[in-house]
C-alpha positions as CSV (number, residue, x, y, z in Angstrom):
1,X,14.5,-6.7,3.1
2,X,12.8,-3.4,2.3
3,X,9.6,-2.4,4.1
4,X,7.7,0.8,4.5
5,X,5.2,2.0,7.0
6,X,3.2,5.2,6.6
7,X,1.9,6.4,10.0
8,X,-1.7,7.6,10.5
9,X,-0.7,11.3,10.0
10,X,1.9,10.5,7.3
11,X,1.7,11.2,3.6
12,X,4.1,9.6,1.1
13,X,4.1,10.5,-2.6
14,X,6.4,8.7,-5.0
15,X,7.3,5.3,-6.2
16,X,8.2,2.4,-4.0
17,X,9.2,-1.2,-4.7
18,X,9.2,-3.0,-1.4
19,X,8.9,-6.4,0.3
20,X,6.0,-5.4,2.5
21,X,4.0,-2.2,3.4
22,X,1.7,-1.0,6.1
23,X,-0.3,2.1,5.3
24,X,-2.2,3.9,8.0
25,X,-1.9,7.3,6.4
26,X,-1.8,8.2,2.7
27,X,0.4,6.7,0.0
28,X,0.1,8.2,-3.5
29,X,1.7,7.2,-6.8
30,X,3.2,3.8,-7.7
31,X,3.5,1.0,-5.1
32,X,4.8,-2.5,-5.8
33,X,4.6,-4.9,-2.8
34,X,6.3,-8.2,-3.3
35,X,4.7,-9.9,-0.3
36,X,2.0,-8.3,1.8
37,X,0.2,-4.9,1.7
38,X,-1.7,-4.0,4.9
39,X,-4.0,-1.0,4.7
40,X,-5.3,0.1,8.1
41,X,-8.8,1.6,8.7
42,X,-7.3,5.1,8.4
43,X,-5.2,4.2,5.4
44,X,-5.6,5.3,1.8
45,X,-3.5,4.0,-1.1
46,X,-4.1,5.5,-4.5
47,X,-2.3,5.2,-7.8
48,X,-0.8,2.2,-9.5
49,X,-0.7,-0.6,-7.0
50,X,0.5,-4.2,-7.3
51,X,0.8,-6.7,-4.5
52,X,1.1,-10.5,-3.8
53,X,-1.4,-10.5,-0.8
54,X,-3.5,-7.7,0.7
55,X,-5.5,-6.9,3.8
56,X,-7.8,-3.8,3.9
57,X,-9.3,-3.0,7.2
58,X,-12.9,-1.7,7.4
59,X,-12.6,2.0,6.5
60,X,-9.4,1.6,4.5
61,X,-9.3,2.7,0.9
62,X,-7.6,1.7,-2.3
63,X,-8.1,3.5,-5.6
64,X,-6.5,3.5,-8.9
65,X,-5.0,0.7,-11.0
66,X,-4.8,-2.4,-8.8
67,X,-3.2,-5.8,-9.8
68,X,-2.2,-8.9,-8.0
69,X,1.4,-10.2,-8.5
70,X,1.2,-13.9,-9.5
71,X,3.0,-16.4,-7.3
């Protein structure tokens, strides 16, 4: 299983293809999440994003090309 977590002060730029992701900092580029993407209130995900399910806390941001992975 491959998971990523970007801490509140973290910045991750690049491509990732993971099972799950928690973003409290900044993720920028291409992100494919096969199960669940969790964006915290302090999180910002931008770029080309695909996910199976998602939670965006109040204050969290997601910008770019966003698509759902079909079950």
